[in-house]
Each structure stands twice: as structure tokens, then as C-alpha cells.
C-alpha positions in Angstrom: 198.5 -50.6 -106.5 201.4 -48.2 -107.2 202.5 -47.8 -110.8 206.1 -48.1 -111.9 206.4 -44.3 -112.2 205.9 -43.9 -108.4 202.2 -42.8 -108.7 199.0 -44.6 -107.7 197.3 -46.8 -110.3 193.9 -45.4 -109.5 192.1 -47.3 -112.2 192.6 -50.5 -110.1 191.1 -48.8 -107.0 188.0 -47.7 -109.0 187.0 -51.4 -109.3 186.6 -51.7 -105.5 186.0 -48.4 -103.8 184.1 -45.1 -104.3 185.4 -41.9 -105.8 185.4 -40.3 -102.3 187.9 -43.0 -101.1 190.0 -42.7 -104.2 190.4 -39.0 -103.6 191.6 -39.7 -100.1 194.1 -42.3 -101.5 195.3 -39.8 -104.1 196.2 -37.5 -101.2 198.6 -40.1 -99.7 202.0 -40.5 -101.3 202.6 -44.0 -102.8 205.3 -46.2 -101.3 208.9 -45.3 -102.2 211.4 -48.1 -102.9 214.0 -46.5 -100.6 211.6 -46.9 -97.6 211.4 -50.7 -98.0 208.4 -52.8 -98.9 205.0 -51.4 -98.2 203.1 -53.2 -95.4 199.8 -53.0 -93.6 199.8 -51.8 -89.9 197.1 -51.7 -87.3 196.6 -48.2 -85.9 195.2 -49.3 -82.6 198.6 -50.4 -81.2 202.0 -48.8 -80.9 203.7 -51.7 -82.7 201.2 -51.8 -85.6 200.4 -55.5 -84.9 196.8 -56.6 -84.8 195.4 -58.4 -81.7 191.9 -59.3 -80.6 192.6 -57.4 -77.4 193.4 -54.2 -79.2 190.4 -54.6 -81.5 188.1 -55.2 -78.5 189.6 -52.1 -76.7 189.0 -50.0 -79.8 185.4 -51.1 -80.1 184.8 -50.6 -76.4 186.3 -47.1 -76.5 183.8 -46.2 -79.4 180.9 -47.6 -77.4 181.9 -45.7 -74.3 182.3 -42.4 -76.2 178.8 -43.0 -77.8 177.3 -43.5 -74.3 178.9 -40.3 -73.0 177.6 -38.4 -76.1 174.1 -39.8 -75.6 174.0 -38.6 -72.0 174.9 -35.1 -73.1 171.9 -34.8 -75.4 169.3 -34.0 -72.7 171.2 -31.0 -71.5 171.1 -29.4 -74.9 167.3 -29.5 -74.8 165.8 -26.0 -74.9 163.1 -26.3 -72.3 162.4 -26.5 -68.6 165.3 -27.9 -66.5 163.1 -30.6 -65.0 162.5 -32.1 -68.5 166.3 -32.2 -69.1 166.8 -33.9 -65.8 163.9 -36.4 -66.5 165.4 -37.3 -70.0 168.8 -37.7 -68.5 167.5 -40.0 -65.7 165.6 -42.0 -68.4 168.7 -42.5 -70.5 170.6 -43.7 -67.5 167.7 -46.0 -66.7 167.2 -44.5 -63.2 163.5 -44.0 -63.5 161.5 -46.5 -61.5 159.2 -48.6 -63.7 155.8 -49.5 -62.4 157.1 -53.1 -61.8 159.9 -51.7 -59.6 157.4 -49.5 -57.7 155.2 -52.5 -56.9 158.3 -54.4 -55.7 159.2 -51.5 -53.4 155.6 -51.2 -52.1 154.9 -47.7 -53.6 152.7 -48.9 -56.5 149.7 -51.1 -57.0 150.1 -52.2 -60.6 153.1 -53.1 -62.7 151.2 -52.5 -66.0 152.2 -49.7 -68.3 149.9 -46.7 -67.9 149.7 -46.2 -71.7 149.3 -49.6 -73.2 148.4 -51.8 -70.3 151.2 -54.3 -70.9 153.4 -55.6 -68.1 156.8 -54.3 -68.9 160.0 -54.3 -66.8 162.1 -51.6 -68.6 162.1 -47.8 -68.8 161.8 -47.8 -72.6 158.2 -49.0 -72.9 
């Protein structure tokens, strides 16, 4: 992908990637012969070697960060504090469903109060 004059051959890149990506590539210096052959490395490990364990760890970290971010959203709500708290409990799935209330003896019907269906989760 690098031309003989130590610059990128960007025309080859245009066949595969968008102009936005090409601009990012243009900002990276092409490989230099004195540094040895160019090689691909995996950024999720210190050695640069790919492993399924490191890929799983990377994905898991992204998911955990997403969950943490999701739980911050209710606290940014501009309204009564009890609504923020209710939204936060709902996202954490700590609100008792009607089915759970019946099992604990504090409810008489496990049906949804809005649609009448028998649901077991908070998101109905």
C-alpha cells in the first residue's frame, strides 16, 4: 500500500474504504525500510498478538462501559428525584413485576396493567 517514494498509494485505498478513513491513513506515516517489514499488531494485548481471550476481554469491557453509561442516564433527567430513582431501578431491573408481586403474596394478578398480557419482565 506504500509507494516506492515512501508515501501512501491512496488510490488503492479508495477501492476499499471511505474518504474519511483515507484521511486518517494519510495522517499516519508509511512504513520505513529502516524499521523492518511492516506488520499487523493487535492493540488489545501488550505483545500485539491476537487471542480469543483478549478479544473477549475487549468486547466485555465495551459492554460493561455501556451498562455503566446506561445507568447514568436517569440521573441526568431534569425532573423530580423520585422519577430519576424509578428510572434507575427500572434499568437495573429492580422493580417488582406483577408476577413477582403475586409470588410474594402482595398482588392478586400477574397480568400487565396496561395490555392485560401475562409478562414476567420489567420492560413490558
